[in-house]
C-alpha positions in Angstrom: -107.4 -3.8 92.6 -107.1 0.2 92.2 -109.8 2.7 92.0 -108.6 5.5 89.9 -110.9 8.6 88.8 -111.1 10.4 85.9 -113.0 13.8 85.5 -114.3 12.2 81.5 -114.4 9.6 79.0 -110.8 11.7 77.6 -109.3 11.4 80.3 -109.9 8.4 81.2 -108.8 7.0 77.8 -105.5 8.9 78.3 -104.7 7.6 81.7 -105.1 4.4 80.7 -102.9 4.7 77.4 -100.0 6.1 79.8 -100.2 3.1 81.8 -100.5 0.8 78.9 -97.8 2.4 77.6 -95.5 2.6 80.6 -96.1 -1.6 81.2 -95.4 -2.4 78.2 -92.7 -0.7 77.6 -91.3 -2.3 80.6 -91.9 -5.8 79.8 -89.8 -4.9 76.6 -87.4 -3.9 78.1 -87.5 -6.7 80.4 -87.6 -9.3 78.5 -87.8 -8.6 74.7 -90.8 -8.5 74.0 -94.5 -8.1 75.8 -98.2 -8.8 75.0 -100.9 -7.3 75.1 -104.8 -8.3 75.5 -107.4 -5.9 73.5 -111.5 -5.8 74.0 -113.8 -3.7 72.2 -116.8 -1.7 72.4 -118.0 1.9 73.0 -115.6 2.5 76.2 -112.8 1.7 74.4 -112.6 4.5 72.0 -110.6 6.9 74.3 -108.7 4.2 75.1 -107.6 3.6 72.3 -107.1 6.0 70.1 -104.7 7.5 73.5 -102.9 4.3 72.6 -102.5 4.1 69.2 -100.3 7.4 70.3 -98.3 6.6 73.0 -94.4 5.8 72.3 -94.3 2.3 72.6 -92.1 -0.3 70.4 -94.6 -1.5 69.0 -92.6 -4.7 66.7 -91.9 -6.7 69.5 -95.6 -6.1 71.3 -97.9 -9.2 69.9 -101.8 -9.0 70.6 -104.6 -11.2 71.6 -108.4 -10.2 71.5 -110.7 -11.1 73.6 -114.2 -12.2 72.0 -115.9 -12.5 68.3 -119.3 -13.2 67.4 -120.4 -16.9 65.8 -121.3 -16.8 62.3 -120.0 -12.9 62.0 -117.9 -12.4 59.0 -113.9 -10.0 59.5 -116.0 -7.5 57.0 -119.3 -6.7 59.1 -119.4 -3.5 60.8 -120.0 -5.2 64.4 -117.0 -7.7 63.5 -114.6 -6.5 67.0 -112.1 -8.2 64.6 -112.3 -5.1 62.2 -112.8 -3.2 65.5 -109.6 -3.7 66.1 -107.6 -3.5 62.6 -109.5 -0.1 62.0 -108.7 1.6 65.7 -105.5 -0.2 66.6 -103.4 -2.6 64.8 -104.3 -1.3 61.5 -102.2 2.3 63.0 -99.2 0.4 65.0 -96.7 -2.0 63.6 -97.6 -4.6 65.7 -94.7 -7.8 65.9 -97.7 -10.2 65.7 -101.9 -10.3 66.0 -103.1 -13.1 66.7 -106.9 -12.6 65.9 -109.6 -14.7 66.8 -111.5 -17.0 64.0 -114.6 -19.0 64.2 -115.0 -20.0 60.6 -113.8 -23.0 59.3 -112.7 -25.5 62.1 -113.1 -23.2 65.8 -111.7 -26.1 67.4 -108.8 -26.1 65.8 -108.0 -22.2 65.7 -109.1 -21.4 69.3 -106.7 -24.7 69.7 -104.0 -23.0 67.8 -104.7 -19.4 70.0 -104.4 -21.3 73.3 -101.3 -22.7 72.0 -100.2 -19.5 71.6 -101.5 -18.1 74.8 -99.5 -21.2 77.2 -95.8 -20.0 76.7 -95.5 -16.4 78.1 -98.1 -14.8 80.4 -100.5 -11.8 79.1 -98.5 -8.9 80.1 -100.7 -6.0 79.8 -104.9 -7.1 79.9 -107.5 -4.0 78.5 -110.6 -5.2 79.7 -113.9 -3.7 79.6 -116.7 -4.5 82.1 -120.6 -4.4 80.1 -123.3 -3.5 81.8 -124.6 -6.5 83.1 -121.3 -6.9 84.7 -119.5 -9.1 82.3 -115.7 -9.3 81.2 -115.6 -10.1 78.4 -118.4 -12.4 76.8 -119.1 -14.5 80.4 -122.0 -13.4 80.2 -123.5 -14.1 84.5 -123.8 -16.6 86.2 -119.4 -16.7 83.9 -117.7 -20.1 84.5 -115.1 -18.9 87.3 -113.8 -22.6 87.1 -112.5 -23.5 83.7 -108.3 -23.8 82.7 -109.4 -23.6 78.8 -107.9 -20.2 77.3 -110.9 -19.7 75.0 -114.8 -21.1 75.3 -118.0 -21.1 73.2 -120.9 -19.4 74.8 -124.9 -18.4 74.3 -125.1 -14.6 74.7 -127.0 -13.1 77.6 -130.3 -11.6 76.3 -128.8 -8.1 78.7 -125.2 -8.7 76.3 -127.8 -8.3 72.7 -129.3 -5.9 73.8 -126.0 -3.9 75.3 -124.6 -3.7 71.5 -128.1 -2.4 70.0 -127.8 0.6 72.7 -123.9 1.1 71.0 -125.2 1.4 68.0 -123.6 -2.0 66.2 -126.5 -3.7 64.9 -130.8 -2.2 64.2 -132.1 -4.7 66.6 -131.7 -7.5 69.0 -132.7 -9.9 66.3 -130.0 -8.6 64.3 -127.0 -10.0 67.0 -125.1 -13.0 66.8 -126.9 -16.1 69.6 -123.1 -17.2 70.2 -119.9 -16.1 70.6 -115.9 -17.2 71.3 -114.4 -15.7 74.7 -111.7 -15.8 76.0 -113.0 -17.1 80.0 -112.4 -15.7 83.1 -109.5 -17.6 84.2 -107.1 -17.3 81.7 -108.0 -13.3 81.5 -107.1 -12.9 85.4 -103.7 -15.1 84.3 -102.8 -11.9 82.7 -99.9 -9.6 84.7 -101.6 -6.9 84.9 -105.1 -5.4 84.0 -106.7 -2.2 82.9 -109.9 -1.9 83.2 -111.4 1.5 81.4 -115.5 1.5 82.0 -116.9 5.3 81.5 -120.2 6.1 81.0 -123.5 6.5 82.9 -124.8 2.8 81.1 -122.0 1.4 83.2 -123.5 2.8 86.5 -125.5 -0.5 88.5 -123.0 -2.5 86.7 -119.8 -0.4 88.5 -121.9 0.0 92.3 -122.1 -4.4 91.8 -118.4 -4.6 91.2 -117.5 -2.8 94.0 -120.8 -3.3 96.4 -121.3 -6.6 96.2 -119.6 -10.1 96.7 -117.4 -11.3 94.2 -119.7 -13.8 92.0 -120.2 -15.2 88.7 -123.2 -12.9 89.0 -121.3 -10.6 88.3 -118.6 -11.6 86.7 -116.2 -8.1 86.5 -116.2 -8.6 90.1 -113.5 -11.3 89.9 -111.2 -8.0 89.0 -111.2 -7.5 92.9 -109.1 -10.6 93.3 -106.2 -9.7 91.0 -104.1 -7.9 93.0 -102.1 -5.6 90.0 -105.8 -4.7 88.3 -106.6 -0.8 88.1 -110.5 0.0 87.8 -110.5 3.5 85.5 -113.7 5.4 86.1 -115.2 8.3 85.4 -118.0 10.5 87.4 -120.5 9.1 85.3 -119.8 5.5 85.7 -119.4 6.1 89.8 -121.8 8.0 90.6 -123.9 4.7 92.1 -120.9 3.7 93.6 -121.0 4.3 97.7 -118.6 7.0 98.3 -116.9 5.4 101.7 -117.0 2.4 99.5 -114.6 4.0 96.5 -112.4 5.5 99.2 -111.9 2.1 100.6 -110.4 0.6 97.6 -108.3 4.2 97.2 -107.5 4.2 100.1 -106.7 -0.7 100.5 -104.3 0.8 97.3 -102.2 3.2 98.9 -101.6 0.6 101.1 -101.5 -2.3 99.8 
């Protein structure tokens, strides 16, 4: 995993978008199509805003998204489907958008998504990191072993509080207790992972990610094992990391 430092969230989003666009263009040139994995939340605002302005042959791109609440319809203001429609899929002419839709026969819906994912690897994954170290809705302790593409999970209290803190709900009691999430192994199967992690509220999670062991107790720490992962940090989110650790990660990336 490589670490890239940016001055602020806007510069960070622009850097992630440029790299994502480059990788998507290369994938289309190489194989005719590209696959993109999208995450949501406040941390992805600047990345998606910049990405929709990039020159990408979007008609050749099909997108998947990471997770969705169970029991929250797609028109709810906190729905991740609504988030992506408003900020991304309505602004580019995608070849396909594969949404996580927990309504109705959930098992059948997840089976269809899994079958689609088995057809070809995801070329570019945009993956955030939660305040408790989660990736997608894989809260600690995350399941690093399951071979399924999507699973249902119970959301940790810390994760539900984060959703309130970001302004998606008025109180924890409004946040659904269960969700569908892409699994850790499926995320890690992506060819490249670009992880945009700005803001001071993520500083403790970033420190745990970079300075501790790779462990299910810090789900995002597994990104360190991915050979084509880049962690994008701003001044605020990197503030608690030992500078020697940051330097080591950057040096190892340059050598690798």
